[in-house]
C-alpha positions as CSV (number, residue, x, y, z in Angstrom):
1,M,45.7,-12.5,102.5
2,A,42.0,-12.3,102.0
3,V,42.2,-14.1,98.7
4,A,44.3,-16.9,100.3
5,L,41.6,-17.4,103.0
6,V,38.9,-17.5,100.4
7,A,40.8,-20.1,98.5
8,A,41.5,-22.2,101.6
9,S,37.8,-22.1,102.5
10,A,36.9,-23.2,99.0
11,V,39.2,-26.2,99.2
12,L,37.5,-27.3,102.4
13,D,34.1,-26.9,100.7
14,Y,35.2,-29.0,97.8
15,L,36.5,-31.8,100.0
16,S,33.2,-31.7,101.9
17,Y,31.1,-31.8,98.8
18,S,33.1,-34.5,97.3
19,E,32.8,-36.7,100.4
20,W,29.0,-36.4,100.4
21,Y,28.8,-36.9,96.6
22,G,30.8,-40.1,97.0
23,Y,28.3,-41.4,99.6
24,A,25.5,-40.6,97.2
25,R,27.1,-42.4,94.3
26,V,27.8,-45.5,96.3
27,A,24.1,-45.6,97.4
28,L,23.0,-45.1,93.8
29,D,25.1,-47.9,92.5
30,R,23.5,-50.2,95.1
31,G,20.1,-49.1,94.0
32,E,19.4,-47.3,97.3
33,F,17.9,-44.3,95.6
34,Y,16.4,-43.0,98.8
35,K,19.9,-42.3,100.2
36,S,20.7,-39.1,98.4
37,Y,22.5,-37.7,101.5
38,G,20.9,-34.4,100.8
39,M,22.7,-33.8,97.6
40,Q,19.7,-31.9,96.1
41,S,20.3,-29.3,98.8
42,R,24.1,-28.9,98.5
43,L,24.0,-25.8,96.4
44,A,26.6,-23.2,95.5
45,P,25.1,-20.4,97.6
46,M,25.7,-22.6,100.7
47,Y,29.4,-23.0,99.8
48,W,30.0,-19.3,99.6
49,V,32.6,-17.9,102.0
50,G,29.9,-16.1,104.0
51,T,27.6,-19.1,104.4
52,D,29.8,-22.2,104.4
53,G,30.7,-21.9,108.1
54,K,34.3,-22.9,107.6
55,P,37.0,-21.6,110.0
56,F,38.8,-19.8,107.2
57,S,35.6,-17.9,106.4
58,A,35.2,-16.7,110.0
59,L,38.8,-15.7,110.0
60,L,38.4,-13.7,106.8
61,Y,35.5,-11.7,108.1
62,F,37.3,-11.0,111.3
63,L,40.4,-9.8,109.5
64,L,38.6,-7.6,106.9
65,P,38.0,-4.7,109.3
66,M,41.8,-4.8,110.1
67,L,42.9,-5.2,106.5
68,C,40.8,-2.2,105.2
69,L,42.4,0.0,107.9
70,L,45.8,-0.2,106.1
71,P,45.0,2.3,103.3
72,G,43.7,5.0,105.6
73,A,45.9,4.6,108.7
74,G,49.3,5.7,107.3
75,T,48.9,7.7,104.2
76,L,48.5,11.2,105.7
77,V,51.1,10.4,108.4
78,E,53.6,9.4,105.7
79,D,52.8,12.5,103.7
80,R,53.5,14.8,106.7
81,G,56.7,13.0,107.6
82,S,58.1,13.2,104.0
83,G,57.1,16.8,103.5
84,F,54.8,15.8,100.6
85,Q,51.7,17.2,102.3
86,S,53.2,20.8,102.6
87,H,54.2,20.6,98.9
88,A,50.8,19.4,97.8
89,L,48.9,22.0,99.9
90,S,51.0,24.8,98.4
91,R,49.6,23.8,95.0
92,V,46.0,22.6,95.6
93,A,43.2,23.5,98.1
94,D,42.9,21.6,101.4
95,G,39.6,20.1,100.3
96,A,40.9,18.8,97.0
97,Y,43.9,17.2,98.7
98,Y,41.8,15.5,101.3
99,C,39.1,14.4,98.8
100,A,41.8,12.8,96.6
101,K,43.1,10.9,99.6
102,A,39.6,9.9,100.7
103,L,38.6,8.6,97.3
104,A,41.8,6.5,97.1
105,C,41.2,5.1,100.6
106,F,37.6,4.3,99.9
107,V,38.4,2.5,96.6
108,S,41.3,0.6,98.3
109,G,39.3,-0.4,101.4
110,A,36.3,-1.4,99.3
111,L,38.4,-3.6,96.9
112,I,40.0,-5.3,99.9
113,A,36.6,-6.8,100.6
114,L,35.0,-6.9,97.2
115,I,37.7,-8.8,95.3
116,P,37.9,-11.9,97.6
117,L,34.1,-12.0,98.1
118,L,33.4,-11.9,94.3
119,L,36.2,-14.5,93.8
120,A,34.4,-16.6,96.5
121,I,31.3,-16.6,94.3
122,V,33.3,-18.1,91.5
123,F,34.8,-20.7,93.8
124,A,31.3,-21.6,95.1
125,S,30.2,-22.1,91.6
126,L,33.0,-24.6,91.0
127,V,32.1,-26.6,94.1
128,G,28.4,-27.1,93.8
129,P,25.5,-26.5,91.4
130,W,23.4,-23.4,91.4
131,G,19.8,-23.5,92.7
132,T,17.3,-21.9,95.0
133,P,17.9,-23.0,98.6
134,D,15.0,-24.6,100.5
135,P,14.5,-23.0,104.0
136,N,14.0,-26.5,105.5
137,E,17.3,-27.7,104.0
138,V,19.1,-24.6,105.1
139,F,18.0,-25.2,108.6
140,A,19.1,-28.8,108.4
141,F,22.6,-27.6,107.3
142,G,22.8,-25.4,110.4
143,I,23.1,-22.2,108.5
144,P,21.6,-19.5,110.8
145,I,19.6,-17.5,108.3
146,T,17.2,-15.7,110.6
147,L,14.4,-13.2,110.1
148,D,16.8,-10.4,110.9
149,T,19.5,-11.5,108.4
150,P,20.0,-8.7,105.8
151,F,18.8,-9.6,102.3
152,R,17.2,-12.8,103.7
153,S,14.4,-12.9,101.1
154,L,16.9,-12.8,98.3
155,F,18.8,-15.8,99.7
156,F,15.7,-18.0,99.2
157,T,14.5,-16.4,95.9
158,Q,17.6,-15.0,94.1
159,P,20.6,-16.4,95.9
160,G,23.1,-15.0,93.3
161,M,21.7,-11.5,93.9
162,Y,22.0,-12.1,97.6
163,L,25.7,-12.9,97.3
164,L,26.3,-9.8,95.1
165,C,24.3,-7.5,97.4
166,W,26.2,-8.7,100.5
167,S,29.5,-8.4,98.7
168,G,28.6,-4.8,97.7
169,T,27.5,-4.0,101.3
170,A,30.8,-5.3,102.7
171,A,32.7,-3.3,100.2
172,L,30.8,-0.1,101.1
173,L,31.3,-0.6,104.8
174,C,35.0,-1.3,104.4
175,G,35.5,1.7,102.2
176,L,33.7,4.1,104.6
177,W,35.6,2.6,107.6
178,S,38.9,3.3,105.7
179,I,37.7,6.9,105.2
180,A,36.7,7.3,108.8
181,V,40.2,6.2,109.9
182,L,41.8,8.5,107.3
183,A,39.9,11.4,108.9
184,V,41.1,10.5,112.4
185,S,44.6,10.2,111.1
186,L,44.6,14.0,110.6
187,Y,45.3,14.1,114.4
188,A,47.5,11.0,114.6
189,K,51.3,10.9,114.6
190,S,51.8,7.2,114.6
191,P,50.0,4.9,112.1
192,V,50.7,1.9,114.2
193,R,48.9,3.4,117.2
194,L,46.1,4.5,115.0
195,F,45.7,1.0,113.6
196,I,45.8,-0.6,117.0
197,G,43.5,2.0,118.5
198,S,40.9,1.5,115.7
199,V,40.8,-2.2,116.2
200,L,40.4,-1.7,120.0
201,A,37.7,0.8,119.3
202,Q,35.7,-1.8,117.4
203,L,36.1,-4.3,120.2
204,L,34.9,-1.7,122.7
205,I,31.9,-0.8,120.5
206,N,31.0,-4.5,120.4
207,Y,31.1,-4.8,124.2
208,M,29.2,-1.5,124.8
209,S,26.5,-2.2,122.1
210,L,25.9,-5.7,123.4
211,S,25.7,-4.5,127.0
212,V,23.3,-1.7,126.2
213,N,21.1,-4.0,124.1
214,N,21.0,-6.6,126.9
215,M,20.1,-4.0,129.4
216,F,17.1,-2.7,127.5
217,F,16.2,-5.8,125.3
218,M,16.8,-9.0,127.3
219,G,18.6,-11.6,125.2
220,S,19.4,-9.3,122.4
221,N,22.4,-10.2,120.3
222,K,22.7,-7.2,118.1
223,T,26.0,-5.3,117.8
224,L,27.5,-2.4,115.9
225,D,31.0,-3.6,115.6
226,M,32.5,-4.3,112.1
227,F,33.8,-7.7,113.1
228,T,30.2,-9.0,113.4
229,V,28.3,-6.7,110.9
230,L,30.5,-7.7,108.0
231,H,29.8,-11.4,108.5
232,P,26.5,-12.3,106.8
233,L,25.6,-14.8,109.5
234,G,27.4,-13.1,112.4
235,Y,29.1,-15.2,115.0
236,V,28.1,-17.5,117.8
237,S,26.6,-14.9,120.2
238,T,26.0,-12.0,117.8
239,S,24.3,-11.4,114.5
240,P,24.2,-8.6,111.9
241,S,21.1,-6.6,111.0
242,M,20.1,-3.9,108.4
243,T,19.8,-1.4,111.3
244,A,23.4,-2.0,112.3
245,I,24.5,-1.6,108.7
246,A,22.6,1.7,108.3
247,V,23.9,3.1,111.6
248,L,27.5,2.2,110.7
249,I,27.2,3.8,107.3
250,A,25.8,7.0,108.9
251,I,28.5,7.1,111.6
252,Y,31.5,6.5,109.3
253,S,30.2,9.0,106.7
254,L,29.7,11.6,109.5
255,I,33.2,11.1,110.8
256,G,34.7,11.2,107.3
257,I,32.9,14.6,106.6
258,L,33.0,16.5,110.0
259,V,36.5,15.7,111.2
260,P,38.2,17.1,108.0
261,I,36.0,20.2,108.0
262,I,37.0,21.0,111.6
263,S,40.6,20.3,110.8
264,F,40.7,22.5,107.7
265,K,39.4,25.4,109.6
266,R,42.0,25.1,112.3
267,R,44.7,23.8,109.9
268,C,45.8,21.5,112.8
269,Y,46.8,18.7,110.5
270,L,50.0,20.4,109.3
């Protein structure tokens, strides 16, 4: 699903680039060299799935927090229902069993984000030429790269590294989010309810974090929900930040570590 959204966004980017390139070629044939239609600024980094501003891109980043829930939401519940968990725990230690599950969920959740985002870099390279974006041109394109945008300096100096760093950060967040949900699933009996509850929790976190920020910092648009933090440019009324990324990494890591430890002592997951 994620790859399909990336491909659809790339198609729209290609059509957009081709349209402006056609205008520039007609102007060049007429000798109107001053009408370049900004082709010198239409670079591959601006056609990446995180910066192109296409509707499929926004949908991708909204769905990623849901898609990366799939590995962690049902695996332990399925093991308990099938009896595999009791069989496994009779042969290996509780910690070894959980660590194997956590590693598998982390890798799966991370790849759900990493594969389409890396593929989007390839697609962007096929759409436009590589180059270093000019801040003035970026502003003219309406791309909201602000002072708080994570890895902002890399976007204007080493755009390829910017795309890789952001793809890696998204993969890390999705992997840790999957592990956090795995930890909570120790107490869950229904993977469907766990999945829906996790999505609703993110929406609640978004509402609460925005409300608190607006209460103490007038006009603040920072949030801690995954739906916004995963998107390099955020959404209309919210934006990501390095602080939010660091806080989410700390929270998800803490949940993934503490909940299993408490559960193993009480063996309440059986």
